[in-house]
Structures are given as C-alpha cells and as structure tokens.
C-alpha positions as CSV (number, residue, x, y, z in Angstrom):
1,M,-44.1,-45.1,-23.0
2,E,-44.1,-43.1,-19.8
3,T,-47.6,-44.5,-18.9
4,S,-46.5,-48.2,-19.3
5,E,-43.3,-47.5,-17.4
6,F,-45.3,-45.9,-14.6
7,N,-47.9,-48.8,-14.5
8,A,-45.1,-51.4,-14.3
9,L,-43.4,-49.6,-11.5
10,S,-46.8,-49.2,-9.7
11,A,-47.5,-53.0,-10.1
12,W,-44.1,-53.9,-8.7
13,Y,-44.4,-51.7,-5.7
14,V,-47.9,-52.8,-4.5
15,S,-47.5,-53.2,-0.8
16,P,-49.9,-54.8,1.8
17,E,-49.5,-51.6,3.8
18,G,-52.0,-49.9,1.7
19,P,-52.4,-47.4,-1.2
20,E,-50.4,-44.7,0.6
21,C,-47.2,-46.6,-0.1
22,T,-48.3,-47.1,-3.7
23,A,-48.9,-43.4,-4.1
24,S,-45.5,-42.6,-2.5
25,A,-43.8,-45.0,-4.9
26,E,-45.7,-43.5,-7.8
27,G,-44.3,-40.0,-6.9
28,I,-40.8,-41.3,-6.5
29,F,-40.5,-43.2,-9.7
30,K,-42.5,-40.7,-11.7
31,E,-40.0,-38.0,-10.6
32,A,-37.1,-40.4,-11.4
33,L,-38.4,-41.0,-14.8
34,A,-39.0,-37.3,-15.5
35,E,-35.4,-36.5,-14.5
36,F,-33.4,-39.3,-16.0
37,S,-35.4,-40.7,-19.0
38,E,-33.9,-38.1,-21.3
39,E,-30.3,-39.1,-20.4
40,F,-30.7,-42.6,-21.9
41,T,-30.5,-43.6,-25.5
42,K,-33.3,-45.6,-27.0
43,D,-31.3,-48.8,-27.1
44,G,-33.2,-50.8,-24.5
45,K,-32.3,-49.2,-21.2
46,Q,-35.8,-47.9,-20.6
47,Q,-37.2,-51.4,-21.4
48,Q,-34.8,-52.9,-18.9
49,W,-36.2,-50.5,-16.2
50,I,-39.7,-51.8,-16.9
51,T,-38.5,-55.4,-16.8
52,D,-36.7,-54.9,-13.5
53,S,-39.6,-53.1,-12.0
54,K,-42.1,-55.8,-13.1
55,Y,-40.1,-58.7,-11.5
56,G,-39.2,-56.9,-8.4
57,N,-35.5,-56.3,-9.2
58,F,-35.3,-53.2,-7.0
59,E,-31.5,-53.3,-7.0
60,G,-31.5,-53.2,-10.8
61,V,-33.8,-50.2,-10.8
62,L,-31.6,-48.4,-8.2
63,A,-28.5,-49.3,-10.2
64,S,-30.1,-47.9,-13.4
65,V,-31.1,-44.7,-11.5
66,E,-27.5,-44.4,-10.2
67,E,-26.1,-44.9,-13.7
68,A,-28.4,-42.2,-15.0
69,R,-27.3,-39.8,-12.2
70,V,-23.6,-40.5,-12.9
71,Y,-24.2,-40.0,-16.6
72,Y,-26.0,-36.7,-15.9
73,E,-23.2,-35.5,-13.7
74,E,-20.6,-36.5,-16.2
75,R,-22.5,-34.5,-18.9
76,K,-22.6,-31.5,-16.5
77,G,-18.9,-31.9,-15.9
78,N,-18.1,-32.2,-19.6
79,S,-20.2,-29.1,-20.3
80,K,-18.3,-27.2,-17.6
81,L,-15.0,-28.4,-19.0
82,Q,-16.0,-27.3,-22.5
83,L,-17.0,-23.9,-21.1
84,I,-13.6,-23.6,-19.3
85,T,-11.8,-24.7,-22.4
86,A,-13.7,-22.1,-24.5
87,V,-12.9,-19.4,-22.0
88,S,-9.2,-20.4,-22.0
89,D,-9.2,-20.4,-25.8
90,M,-10.8,-16.9,-25.8
91,K,-8.2,-15.6,-23.3
92,L,-5.4,-17.1,-25.5
93,S,-6.9,-15.4,-28.5
94,I,-7.1,-12.1,-26.8
95,V,-3.5,-12.3,-25.5
96,T,-2.4,-13.3,-29.0
97,E,-4.2,-10.4,-30.6
98,Q,-2.8,-8.0,-27.9
99,G,0.7,-9.3,-28.7
100,I,0.1,-8.8,-32.4
101,T,-1.2,-5.3,-31.8
102,A,1.7,-4.5,-29.5
103,S,4.1,-5.7,-32.1
104,A,2.4,-3.6,-34.7
105,R,2.6,-0.6,-32.4
106,I,6.3,-1.2,-31.7
107,E,6.8,-1.5,-35.5
108,F,4.8,1.7,-36.0
109,R,7.1,3.6,-33.7
110,Q,10.3,2.2,-35.2
111,R,12.7,4.5,-37.0
112,L,12.2,4.8,-40.7
113,S,14.8,3.5,-43.1
114,E,16.5,5.9,-45.5
115,V,14.4,4.4,-48.4
116,Q,11.1,4.8,-46.4
117,L,12.0,8.4,-45.5
118,M,12.7,9.2,-49.2
119,Q,9.4,7.7,-50.2
120,L,7.6,9.9,-47.8
121,L,9.6,13.0,-48.8
122,S,8.8,12.4,-52.5
123,Q,5.3,13.7,-51.8
124,L,7.0,17.1,-51.2
125,S,9.2,17.0,-54.3
126,V,9.7,20.3,-56.1
127,T,11.0,19.8,-59.6
128,V,11.5,23.5,-60.4
129,L,14.1,23.9,-57.7
130,P,17.6,22.3,-57.6
131,D,18.7,19.8,-55.1
132,P,19.6,21.9,-52.0
133,I,23.0,20.2,-51.3
134,K,24.1,20.7,-54.9
135,A,22.9,24.3,-55.0
136,F,24.9,25.0,-51.8
137,Q,28.0,23.2,-53.0
138,L,27.9,25.1,-56.3
139,L,27.4,28.4,-54.7
140,L,30.2,27.9,-52.2
141,F,32.5,26.9,-55.0
142,V,31.6,29.9,-57.1
143,S,31.9,32.2,-54.1
144,K,35.4,31.0,-53.3
145,K,36.5,31.3,-56.9
146,R,35.2,34.9,-57.1
147,Q,36.9,35.8,-53.9
148,S,40.3,34.5,-55.1
149,K,40.1,36.6,-58.3
150,S,38.4,39.7,-57.1
151,S,40.0,42.6,-55.2
152,I,36.6,44.0,-54.3
153,K,35.9,43.8,-50.6
154,G,32.3,43.6,-49.8
155,E,30.8,45.4,-46.9
156,A,30.9,43.5,-43.6
157,F,27.2,44.1,-43.0
158,W,27.0,41.3,-40.5
159,L,28.7,43.5,-38.0
160,D,25.5,45.6,-37.8
161,S,24.1,45.5,-34.3
162,R,20.7,44.4,-35.5
163,I,22.2,41.3,-37.2
164,Q,24.2,40.6,-34.0
165,K,21.1,40.9,-31.9
166,W,19.2,38.6,-34.3
167,N,21.8,35.9,-33.9
168,K,22.4,36.2,-30.2
169,D,18.7,36.5,-29.2
170,K,17.6,33.4,-27.3
171,D,14.1,33.6,-28.9
172,S,13.1,33.0,-32.5
173,S,13.9,36.0,-34.7
174,L,13.9,37.3,-38.3
175,V,16.2,39.6,-40.2
176,I,15.7,40.9,-43.8
177,I,18.8,41.8,-45.8
178,N,18.0,44.0,-48.7
179,G,20.8,44.5,-51.2
180,T,21.2,45.7,-54.7
181,W,22.0,43.9,-58.0
182,K,25.6,45.0,-57.6
183,T,25.8,43.3,-54.2
184,R,24.2,40.0,-55.2
185,F,27.4,38.0,-55.3
186,H,28.4,39.4,-51.9
187,L,25.1,38.4,-50.4
188,Q,25.2,35.0,-52.0
189,S,28.6,34.5,-50.6
190,F,27.4,35.4,-47.2
191,C,24.7,32.8,-47.4
192,A,27.0,30.0,-48.6
193,K,29.7,30.8,-46.0
194,S,27.1,31.0,-43.3
195,I,25.7,27.6,-44.2
196,A,29.3,26.1,-44.3
197,I,30.1,27.6,-40.8
198,L,26.8,26.2,-39.4
199,F,27.5,22.8,-40.9
200,D,31.0,22.7,-39.3
201,A,29.4,23.7,-36.0
202,K,26.9,20.9,-36.5
203,C,24.1,23.4,-36.1
204,P,20.9,22.5,-38.1
205,V,20.3,24.8,-41.1
206,I,18.0,24.7,-44.2
207,W,18.0,27.0,-47.1
208,A,16.8,28.1,-50.5
209,L,19.6,29.5,-52.6
210,K,19.7,31.2,-56.0
211,A,22.3,29.1,-57.8
212,L,22.9,28.2,-61.5
213,N,21.1,25.1,-62.4
214,I,22.0,23.5,-65.7
215,D,19.0,21.3,-65.6
216,K,16.5,24.2,-65.3
217,T,15.7,27.0,-67.6
218,G,14.9,30.6,-66.8
219,A,11.2,29.8,-67.4
220,D,11.3,27.0,-64.8
221,Q,12.9,29.4,-62.3
222,A,10.1,32.0,-63.0
223,Q,7.5,29.4,-62.1
224,V,8.6,28.8,-58.6
225,S,5.7,29.7,-56.3
226,T,5.6,30.5,-52.6
227,I,4.1,27.0,-52.0
228,D,6.9,25.4,-54.0
229,L,9.4,27.2,-51.8
230,L,7.6,26.2,-48.6
231,K,7.6,22.5,-49.7
232,Y,11.3,22.8,-50.5
233,I,12.2,23.9,-46.9
234,I,9.7,21.6,-45.3
235,S,11.4,18.7,-47.0
236,Q,14.7,19.8,-45.7
237,A,13.3,20.4,-42.2
238,V,12.0,16.8,-42.1
239,S,15.4,15.4,-43.2
240,V,17.1,17.5,-40.4
241,N,14.7,16.6,-37.7
242,K,15.6,13.1,-36.7
243,S,13.2,13.0,-33.8
244,I,10.2,12.7,-36.1
245,H,11.6,9.9,-38.3
246,T,8.9,7.4,-37.3
247,D,5.6,6.6,-38.9
248,A,3.7,7.7,-35.8
249,A,5.3,11.1,-35.9
250,L,5.9,11.8,-39.6
251,V,2.9,10.4,-41.4
252,P,0.2,12.6,-39.7
253,R,2.3,15.7,-40.4
254,L,2.9,14.9,-44.1
255,M,-0.7,13.8,-44.6
256,A,-1.8,17.3,-43.8
257,H,-0.4,18.3,-47.2
258,I,-3.5,16.6,-48.8
259,D,-5.8,19.3,-47.4
260,A,-3.3,22.1,-47.7
261,K,-4.4,24.7,-50.2
262,A,-3.1,28.1,-49.2
263,E,0.3,29.4,-48.2
264,E,-0.8,29.6,-44.6
265,D,-1.6,25.9,-44.5
266,W,1.9,25.1,-45.6
267,M,3.4,27.4,-43.0
268,N,1.4,25.4,-40.4
269,I,3.0,22.2,-41.8
270,L,6.4,23.8,-41.6
271,A,5.8,24.7,-37.9
272,S,4.7,21.1,-37.2
273,V,7.9,19.5,-38.5
274,L,10.1,21.8,-36.5
275,Q,9.1,20.4,-33.1
276,G,12.1,18.6,-31.6
277,I,14.8,20.8,-33.1
278,P,16.4,23.0,-30.4
279,L,17.9,25.5,-32.8
280,L,17.4,25.9,-36.6
281,Y,18.6,28.4,-39.1
282,I,16.6,29.1,-42.2
283,M,18.2,31.1,-45.0
284,I,16.1,32.0,-48.0
285,D,17.2,33.9,-51.0
286,V,13.8,35.2,-52.2
287,E,15.3,35.7,-55.7
288,V,14.4,32.0,-56.3
289,L,10.7,33.0,-56.4
290,G,8.8,34.1,-59.4
291,E,8.1,37.8,-59.5
292,N,4.3,37.4,-59.5
293,L,3.0,37.9,-56.0
294,G,-0.5,36.8,-56.9
295,T,-2.8,37.5,-54.0
296,L,0.1,37.8,-51.6
297,T,1.2,41.1,-50.1
298,K,4.8,42.2,-49.8
299,D,4.4,41.6,-46.0
300,F,3.6,37.9,-46.4
301,W,7.0,36.5,-45.5
302,P,7.8,38.5,-42.4
303,T,4.1,38.2,-41.3
304,A,4.1,34.5,-41.8
305,F,7.4,33.8,-40.0
306,L,6.6,36.1,-37.0
307,R,3.2,34.4,-36.6
308,M,4.9,31.0,-36.7
309,F,7.3,32.2,-33.9
310,S,4.3,33.3,-31.8
311,E,2.5,30.0,-32.3
312,L,5.6,27.9,-31.4
313,S,6.1,30.0,-28.3
314,A,2.4,29.8,-27.3
315,R,2.5,26.0,-27.5
316,N,5.7,25.9,-25.4
317,I,7.6,24.2,-28.2
318,G,11.2,24.8,-27.4
319,T,12.4,25.3,-31.0
320,V,14.3,28.5,-31.7
321,V,14.2,29.5,-35.3
322,K,16.5,32.0,-36.9
323,V,15.3,33.2,-40.3
324,V,17.3,35.3,-42.9
325,L,15.5,36.6,-45.9
326,I,17.9,37.8,-48.6
327,S,16.9,40.0,-51.5
328,Y,18.9,42.0,-54.1
329,G,16.3,43.0,-56.7
330,S,13.2,41.0,-56.2
331,P,10.0,43.1,-55.8
332,L,8.8,40.7,-53.1
333,L,10.6,42.6,-50.4
334,K,11.0,46.0,-52.1
335,G,9.1,49.1,-51.1
336,P,7.9,50.1,-47.7
337,L,6.9,47.3,-45.3
338,R,4.8,47.7,-42.2
339,K,6.2,50.1,-39.7
340,E,6.7,47.2,-37.2
341,Y,8.8,45.4,-39.7
342,Q,11.1,48.3,-40.7
343,D,13.6,47.6,-37.9
344,L,14.1,44.1,-39.2
345,V,15.5,45.3,-42.5
346,I,19.3,45.7,-43.1
347,S,20.0,47.5,-46.3
348,V,23.3,46.7,-48.1
349,G,24.8,48.7,-51.0
350,G,22.6,51.8,-50.7
351,V,23.9,55.4,-50.4
352,R,23.3,55.4,-46.6
353,Q,25.1,52.1,-46.2
354,T,28.0,53.2,-48.4
355,R,28.6,56.2,-46.1
356,A,28.3,54.1,-43.1
357,S,30.7,51.6,-44.6
358,V,33.2,54.3,-45.3
359,A,32.9,55.7,-41.7
360,R,33.4,52.2,-40.3
361,A,36.5,51.7,-42.5
362,R,38.0,55.0,-41.4
363,K,37.4,54.0,-37.8
364,Q,38.7,50.5,-38.0
365,G,41.5,51.2,-40.4
366,S,42.0,50.3,-44.0
367,S,44.0,47.2,-43.0
368,I,40.9,45.1,-42.4
369,S,41.4,42.1,-44.7
370,R,38.9,39.7,-46.1
371,T,40.4,37.0,-43.9
372,R,39.6,38.9,-40.8
373,R,36.1,39.6,-42.0
374,N,35.6,35.9,-42.6
375,V,36.8,35.1,-39.0
376,R,34.3,37.7,-37.7
377,L,31.5,36.0,-39.7
378,E,32.5,32.7,-38.0
379,A,32.6,34.4,-34.6
380,M,29.1,35.7,-35.1
381,Y,27.7,32.1,-35.2
382,N,29.6,31.0,-32.1
383,R,26.8,30.7,-29.5
C-alpha cells in the first residue's frame, strides 16, 4: 500500500523543473506517510490521499495532512490528560489511605472503655485469690469489729523510726514487718487501716491481703504461687494507672505475659505498668502464699523489689514505690536474711519488742488510747 501511495504522489508531483523536485517531493510525502499513516483508520482516508494526489488536489492532501497532525496532537493531549488523571487519582488514593491510617492511629490511642479494660485484665485473672476490693472491705470490717470488742491494745510499731523513714523517704523503699501468730490480727488491722487512710487521701495503693474467703478452700489458698501473687498486683496496678489505659500503651505491656516464665519476668512486667504513677504503695501479706518456696530463696521478695527500684531509677522513671511486706508465721520471710536486708526488718511481738513497747509506754504514759494511735497512723501517711 505504501508503494502505490508513493507512486501516486510521485506521479502527481512531476515537475518540468527536473527530477530534483520529484526527489524532494518523494522525501516530503514519504516522511508524511510514515508519520501519519498509522493515525488513520482503514475506512478510506488513505485511498482519498491517493486520489487527491493523482488528480493534483494539493489542497486536499495538505488538509488531510493537517487533519492527521491535529488528530495526533489530540491523541497526545488525551494521553497527557489520562496521565494527569491517573496521577491525581493516585494522589487521592494516597491521601485517603493516610486519612484512614491516621484515623486508625487516633483510634489506637484512644482511651479504653471499662469493658475493654476488663477484657485485657482477664488475661491476668487469678482464681485462687479473692477480689482485692472485697478482701479489703471484709478485713476492714472485721478489724473494726475486733477493735470494738477487744481491750487489747496492739503495739504502735509504726512509730518505729525505720518505718517513719520508709514512709518519708522521697525514693522508693521497702520495709518488712515480721510479727508472730499472736499479733496477726493487729498486723492485718494495720494493713486495712493503712489502705483506708491512703484511699481517703486519694493516694494510689494496691495490696494482697489475707482475708477469709467463703468461695475458696484452704487447699486453694495453699496453691497460691509467687507468680499468682505478682499477676494479682499487676492487675491492680494496671487498674490504678490511668495513664496507660490505651491500646498503644497497655497491649505491648500485657502481651509480655505470653513469654513470661519465671518470677523475674513478672517483676519486669510489674515495673513496666508502674510508669506514670507518681507515688504508689504496695502492701503484701505474704501469708497469702503457699508455704512451698520451690526454687526461690527467702531473699527473693526483698531482692526483687530492690532490684526493681534500681531499674526504675536508672531509667529515670519518676515513680516512687513504697512496699510493705507483712509476715506473722510464714516461712517465706523467717530466718536470717542477707546482712544488707536486716535493717529493713521490723519485728513485732518478740521479746525485744515487748520490752521496747513497755519502755515506750512508761515514757509516753499509760494514757495513750487506741484513738490517739489511729490518729498517729493517719499522720504517718501525711506527706
């Protein structure tokens, strides 16, 4: 087809001026055909070129060439427009996706509802220990009832300078109160009243108390492990620490429990959920634990908490933790501890303490009433 078109154009453009013009025409129209022939459909336009060329219709040929050029430019323009449209659509898609991602991120950082929080905390559920609020309320009720009926005045051991220092110290600190079986009600009362005082002062406090639980048997109580107790106080710490009640903050912390195997792992989880609480009291009656130490040593609890204090301080986390470990018969804190821990122990009810109590009573006078002692306990927590 191209040969016939070329011959027709050549025949039309034969000039008396000689073959040079013919050659020039051949080059022009061959180039025109090469550039624009692909732009026409096979509906007779190319045949019209040949006819126009044969009969000398130069204007028709030029018009066809111009039409081809315009068509080509339009196609180029349409392609450019399509490209611009595609880029715009892509930009819109990116912006939309960014908006969805930002919305998801905002949602991810929103505060958890009470139901969502309870669902997450269910992963830390400990069935062998009572609900902490119920245990506290029961123990406080029993303590007040005993106090109204009993004429026995327990020793005001919280006046000890070491307990005063423990409470007033601006850094995290630990105190171990070792009593006897006879002093158990007095120590339990101390815990319950301390928690009530801290509640009234709106000071964060978590606990593990030895309280009667009609839903649990003695066998259940004997099965409470160290990890159970740590889960128990971790769950309370999460509830208290409102600053981590978002998916972004809480989920990574609680997901760590999947890989937690040893007691040290759970201590690390406890430390992670304390960040954001300026001051926190932790009161633990170790009598809630089973008597079997397993592979743990008697120094585990003081060692674990003191290490946690050091790590919080090293990471510049401004959380001050005040820990009280109460014991009145459990072997977990009986016997000699490490030398560096001995100054942390306050003994209540022993021979030495009885003499000290008598000496203090003589010095202060026998008129010290239980009411005044309770006031002093309240004063101790005034910071």
